[in-house]
LOGU-771621 format. One record per residue: y, x, z of N, C-alpha, C in turn. Coordinates in steps of 0.1 Angstrom, whole numbers, plus 2048, in hexadecimal, padded with zeros to 3 digits. Atoms other than C-alpha are relative to their C-alpha. Layout:
! residues N
YXZYXZYXZ/...
//
This chain:
! residues 68
7F68088037FF7FF7FD810807803/7F27F87FD81881E7FF80A7FA7F4/7F97FA81382081B7D780C7EC802/80380C7FD82B7F67E8814800807/7F78007F98557EE7F77FA7FA809/8008047EF8557EB81F8057EC7FD/7FC80E8048657C88147F67F77FA/80680A80A84E7BA7FE7F2802808/8088057F98327C78167F57F5806/80A80A7F782C7B08287FD7F27FC/80480A80282979680F7F47FA7FD/81080380380179B8107FF7FA80B/80280B7F48037868327FE7F77FF/7F880D7FE81176A8237F37F77FF/80B7FF8017F97558268027F07F1/7FA80880F7F173B8048027F4804/7F380E80680571A7FC7FA7FC7F6/80080580E7FD7047E780E7F57FF/7F18037FB81E6F27D97FC7F67F6/7FD80E80A8216CF7C780F7F6801/7F78007FF8396B87C48077FB805/7F98057F58466AF7E680580F801/7FE7F37FB84B6D97EC80A8067ED/7FB7FC80A8596DA7C880C7FA803/7F480B7FF8746BD7CF80880880F/7FC7FF7F887D6CF7EE8028137FC/7F97F58008806F07E380F8057F2/7F27FF8088976EB7C580D7F680E/7F38097FB8AE6D47E180480C808/7FC7F37F88B16F67F380A8077FA/7F57FC8098D57067EB7FB80C7FF/8037EE8038D372C7E480B80480C/7EE7FC7F88E873E7FE80680E7FB/7F87F48038FE7587F27FB80B807/8017FA7FC8F47787F180A80D800/7FD7F58029087967FC800810800/8067F28008FC7B67F280880D804/7F37F080290A7DB7FB8088077F7/7F37F580C9237F17ED7F88057F4/8067F88059048047E17F77F47F6/8098068058F77E97CE8067F67F2/7F980180F9027DC7A97F57F17FC/80880D7FD8F97B479E7FD7FE7F4/8057FE80D8F17AD77C7FB7F07FC/8038108058F278676D7F98007F6/8027FF8148DC7857517FA7F17FD/80180E8048D37647427F68027F3/8097FB80A8B076272A7FA7F47FF/80C80B8018A274A7187F77F77FE/8118097FE88A72E71D7FA7FE7F5/80A80980A86D72270C8057F97FA/7FE80780687170D6F38077F2802/7FB80A7F98826EE6FF8067FD80F/7FD7FC7F288A6FB71E80E804804/7F47F77F98AA704731801811801/8007F38028B172972F808801811/8087FE7F08A673875380F80D802/7F67F87FE8C674E7657FB808808/8077F27F28BB77177880D802803/7F97F47F78CE78778E7FA80A806/8027F87FB8C87A578D80280A810/7FD7F27F28CB7C37AD7FC8077FE/8027F18038CE7E47A77FF807808/7FE7F47FA8D18027BD8128047F8/7F77F780A8F580F7B080280A7F7/8067EF8058E88367AA7FB7FE7F5/80780680A8D182179280A8057ED/7FA80280A8F081E77780680C7F9/
//
């Protein structure tokens, strides 16, 4: 597990959960919390075309400023 970032390594302990219509409605109703990255993080907004007939997908890419 040395290749996994410490924040992500904990994910292996998340119990398996099933998602259905109710949990999907709950997730859609939650409002996204604004993220305030540190001064050493760059944020890039990217819009990716969705599949045919579906809307585009908005992404927010966080990278260390030293990568630019």
